N, C-alpha and C positions, 0 to 999 in steps of 0.2 A: 238346392240341392246337395247340401254340404261339400262341397267341391274347395280343393285351398286355391287362394289366388296365385294368378302365373307369379313361375320366380324363374329367377334369373340362372343360367349357367356357363357356361364357359370351356373351354378346349374340347371342342362339340367335335366326335369322331363316330360319320355314318359309313360303314362297313361297304366297301364294295360288293363282298363274297361271304359265303360261307367261311371260308379260308382265312382271311382277315378274321372275321369273328370270331373263329376259332383261335385264335392267336391274339386277339384282343382280351377276351373271356380269362384264359387261362394266362394273360399277363397280371391283369388284374389280382386274379387270385392268386399268383405267386408274389407280388408284391405289399400285401395286406401285410402290416405287422398289430392289429392290436385285434379287429372284426371281419367276419366276411358274414351278412345275411343273404343266403341266396333262399328265390321262392321261383318257383316251377311246376306248373304243370305235370310234365315226363322227364325222370331222368333213368334213362336209358339202359337195360343190361349191354348195349354192344360198345364197338371200340371208344367214341366219343363220350357217352356216358361211364364209361370203363377210367376214363383219363380226367374228366370233371372227378367223380367220384374218390380215385386216387389225389388229387390236387388238395380238396378239400381236408382229406383226412389227415396227410402232410400238413397239411397249414394248421391245424388242429393238435397236433404230435410234438406243432413246435409251438406249442401254448395262445395261441391266436385263439379267440372266442367265434366257433364257426357254430350257425343258424344255419337251419337245412328245413325250409316248406315247401313238400311236396302234395298236391294235390293227391286224394286217396284213392281215385281213380283210375288219373296218370298215373300212380308209383305202380297200379296192375298191367294198365296199359304199356309201359312201358318195358314189360320183361320180368316184373316182382324183384325185382332189384335189391340186395342185401342188406337193408335200413338197419341189422345190426353190427356190421362188420362195421360202419359209419359212426356207430352208434359206441362201438369200445374204443374206437382212435380217438374219441372226444367231439363227435360232431353232436350237435345237441340234432337231432330229428321229433318234427311234431309232421302230422297226415292232416292236411287241409279235408275236412267233413269224410272219416270213412265210411266206406261202401257199407252201407246197412249200421252206420252209428251217428247217423246226424240225428244232433241234439234239439234240430228244430224238423219238427212234427211238417210231413208232406214238403222236404224241401230236399227228397235227399238226391237231387239233382242239382244242388248247388255245386259249383263247381268252383275252383279259382285256377283262372289262364295265364295268369302276371307271369311273366319270365324276367327277371331282375337278379342281378348281383351288385347289391350295396358294400363296398372294401373301406372301413376305419372312418367312415360316413362321412366319405370323402367324396367319393369314387361312383358312378353308375354305369352299369353294364346294361342292356334292357332292350325290350323290343319282341318279336314274335317269333324265336326259335327257339323250340324244344329241347332238352341236353341229348338229343339221340344225330347221329349219325346223317340221318338223311333229312336232318334242318340245317346241316353245316355243309357239309363236302358231300355227302349221298355213302348209302351202304350197299359195297359189293359184296357182303355175303349175302343182302335178302335177294329173291327170287323177281323177279317183274311177273306182275299179277296183277288184279284190281285193286287189292289194297294194298301192297306191298311194293315199295319205293327201292329202287337200288342207283337212283341222281336225289342231287340234291332239290329242295325248294326253292323257289326265289321267295325269298323272306327276307326280311326289315332287322336291322338290331344297328346299333348305335354304342357309345361310351363317354361319357362327360364327369366336368363337374361343375362346381358352385351350388348355388341356394337350391336349385332342385334338389339336389341328394338326398336336402333335410327331408323334404317333402316323401321320397320313396324311403327313407328309416321313420317317416311316419307311419304310413300305410303298409311295413313289414308289421310293424309291433300291431296295427288293428287289427292286419289278420290273422 
């Protein structure tokens, strides 16, 4: 199937909850010295998304090479984040298959649901959490309804070091 072979890792930390996941991803970003590669389906316009975006802008302004790959539909679903603000601070932003502009005929629904942050090609944060408040600690600003949640999803995320990070880097490059 063309998958990479199993790879070793070390310093695995599985996050107990969204609060720990938030602290871990922000710690990872703030510790970057050379590169930050972020792949996500959603980077929301809510408090959590703004916090992540601000951390990425800050590191780019400090000279760290920051690349953000956000899904074309996810960028819209997250509240239409102003990606130009990120670009002006030096973040390289690319939409994965922008809506209605797929280069693959008949594949407009080809989406990228990966959520990962790779820092300095040495550390990886990964899991199922989109960068939106409802995937971490909940969003008290959202009304409770059929599709809107003001409490956090029960989700999984982790961070680690080791050889496995190299495979995450290669996957980011392919995407």
